[in-house]
RODO-2510 file (C-alpha; in nm, 4 decimals, decimal comma):
residues 55
     n   res          X          Y          Z
     1     m     3,9083    -0,1318     5,1167
     2     g     3,7562     0,1718     5,2763
     3     v     3,4076     0,3207     5,2683
     4     r     3,3655     0,6970     5,2358
     5     k     3,0878     0,8970     5,4001
     6     d     2,9130     0,9141     5,0613
     7     g     2,9066     0,5330     5,0419
     8     k     3,1750     0,4954     4,7741
     9     i     3,4169     0,2071     4,8300
    10     d     3,7866     0,2724     4,7593
    11     q     4,0350    -0,0089     4,7020
    12     v     4,4018    -0,0007     4,8003
    13     e     4,6256    -0,2996     4,7321
    14     v     4,9795    -0,3490     4,8573
    15     p     5,1530    -0,6037     4,6347
    16     s     5,3646    -0,8731     4,7917
    17     k     5,6955    -0,9770     4,6381
    18     t     5,5188    -1,2533     4,4442
    19     d     5,2206    -1,0455     4,3247
    20     s     5,1898    -0,9401     3,9638
    21     i     5,0716    -0,5814     3,9124
    22     e     4,8686    -0,6981     3,6110
    23     k     4,6887    -0,9630     3,8201
    24     l     4,6197    -0,7101     4,0972
    25     l     4,4699    -0,4678     3,8450
    26     e     4,2581    -0,7487     3,7018
    27     r     4,1252    -0,8443     4,0478
    28     m     4,0569    -0,4809     4,1321
    29     g     3,8650    -0,4427     3,8052
    30     i     3,6508    -0,7449     3,8926
    31     n     3,5822    -0,5963     4,2370
    32     k     3,4887    -0,2640     4,0770
    33     d     3,2407    -0,4406     3,8492
    34     i     3,0836    -0,6164     4,1480
    35     m     3,0537    -0,2901     4,3449
    36     g     2,8885    -0,1089     4,0535
    37     d     2,7858     0,2490     4,1385
    38     r     2,9446     0,2217     4,4827
    39     a     3,2930     0,1733     4,3330
    40     g     3,5370     0,4504     4,4182
    41     t     3,9059     0,4789     4,3404
    42     s     4,1523     0,1939     4,3025
    43     k     4,5180     0,2345     4,3961
    44     i     4,8246     0,0170     4,4240
    45     k     5,0686     0,1263     4,6946
    46     k     5,4198    -0,0108     4,6807
    47     i     5,5994    -0,0820     5,0055
    48     r     5,8820     0,1599     5,0694
    49     k     6,2162     0,0142     5,1660
    50     i     6,3323     0,1233     5,5089
    51     k     6,6958     0,2263     5,5377
    52     k     6,8849     0,0614     5,8209
    53     i     7,0782     0,2949     6,0446
    54     n     7,4052     0,1569     6,1792
    55     k     7,4633     0,2475     6,5419
***
């Protein structure tokens, strides 16, 4: 989570291999309800796979 200068709180989740996107969205929705007017954006960022370079 991050807090903007205007006081809004943004959520960013990075799912693990065992996380369900639906469950993450549900948890983020609960958090948004708790934050009320201070709730900002909610995003899910997937981990990019890094290509191995053979030397």
